[in-house]
N, C-alpha and C positions, 0 to 999 in steps of 0.2 A: 504493500500500500504506500510505500514511500515515493512512488511516482505520482501520487495523487494528493490533492489539496482540498480541504473542506472549505467551501464558500459559505459565509454567513451573511444575513441581511444586516441592515443598519441596527436592527433590534436584537442582533445576535441569534436569530433563528436560522437553523441550518437550511440552506437552499438546495445545494447540490454538491457533488464531488466533481472537481475539474482536474485536468492534468497539471503537473507542475509547470509545464511550458506556458499554458494559458494563465496560470497564476502569476508567473514572472512577467508576462506581457501586461497584465492588469496592474501590477506594481509599477512598471515603468510608465504606464499611461496615467498613473496616479488616480486610479479608480478604486483601489482597495488599500486597506491598512493591514500589515502583517501582524498577527497576534501571537503566533507560535511558529517556531522554526524546527526543522529536522537537524540532525547533526551533520548532515551531508553538505559539502560545498560543491557548487557548480562553477566551472571555470570556462571562460572563452579567451581568445587571444588578448582581449583588452580589458576584461573585467572578471571579477569573481564575486559570488554572492552565496549566501546560505539558502538552502532549499526551503521555501515556505510550506508549513504544514497546515496552518489555519489562517484564512484571510477574511476580512470583513469589508463589505461594500461601504463606500463613503457617502453615497447618495441612495435615496430610497428608490427602489424599482417598483413600479406599480404592479400589483399582483392581480391577474385576471382570475376570477373564480372559474374553475373548470372542474369537470367531472373526472373522477379517477377512472382510468381505463380498467375494465374488468379483465383480469388475467389471473392465471394460476399463481404466479409469484406474488402479485398484489393481494390476492386472497390469503396466501400464507402470511404475509406481513400484517394484514388486518387482524387475523386470528392469532398472531404472535407465534406461529409455527407450533400451535397447540391443537390437539384433537378436541373438538367442541363437545364430544360425548364423554370421553374418559378423563379429559383435562390434563393429559400428559403431553409434554413437549417432545417433538421429534425433529430429526433433520429432514430437509425437504424431500429427500429421496425415499423416505418412509411414510410420506403423507400422500393423500389423495383428496379429492373434494367430493362432497356428497350433496345431492339435491334433497333438501328437507322434505318437500313434497315431491315425490318421484316424478320423473318426466312421464311415465306411463299413466300417472294420475293427473296429468295436466300441469305439472310443475314446470316453471320456466327457468332458464339459466340466467339468473339475475343476482345482484348482490344480496337481495333479501331472501333468496331461496337456496343459496349455496353456502356451505360451511366447510371448514377444513376438518378432515377426518383421518384417523389412522386406518390402515388397511383392515385389521381385525374388527374394529367397530363398524366400518363401512360394510363389511361382509355380514356381520351380525344383524345390522339394520335391514339390509337387503332392499327389497322393493316395497317397504312399508313406511308408514309415518313413524316419527320418533315414539318409542313405546318403552314400558318397563323402566329398567335402569339405563336405557339409552335416551336420555332426555337432554335437550340443549340447556346449557347453563345461562345463555343469554340469547336474545333474539338477534338474528343477523341483520345488519344495517349497511347501507351504502356509506363507505367512509368519507369523511370530509377532508381528511389528510392522511397521508401515509408517510413513512420515511422515504419520501420520493426523491431522495438524493440519488435516484436511479441506482441506488446504492445497494447492491446485494450485500450490504454490510449489516451485521447484527452488532449490538453493543459490545459483546465480548470479542469480536474479531476486528473492531475498529482500532486504529493506532492509539496508543496511550495519550498522545497529545490532543486527540479529538474528544476524549471521554467527557471532560467537563462541559463541552459544547453540545454534546448529544444527550447527556444525562437528563436534562429537563424534559426532553421529548418522550422519554421512556416512562415518566411518572404517570 
């Protein structure tokens, strides 16, 4: 991850992850302030500088409200990589998604009808509505935000220098 830089808004909200080259360009254009540096030094024939780890925009960027794209990865992020039936966390390769109201019963593929499920729970539920001890802990909703840093990064895999800036989003 040391080839990447965390970009923050003027209010310190994580916006996205950018390459270190893009971060250096923004520094030279005086569009960002560097808050954290990696230990690595980048050299060119005429200049050397420390690689930026976290940068903050100096001007406010208007945010357009937009809908979160429905995708398998975004669904896993919404549900925090946790089976919504047994409440256990899993790596993404051990997860699938489940239609709360099965498609055969008229269920649609929407944010409000799909949840993250582990394979055993999904097989147990089968083509039925949630039943018995396979009950949802919370009603599925369309997310208003995701860790949209296009970030396939979870808190524990983010660089140490980013932790303080990502921590408030995890609460």
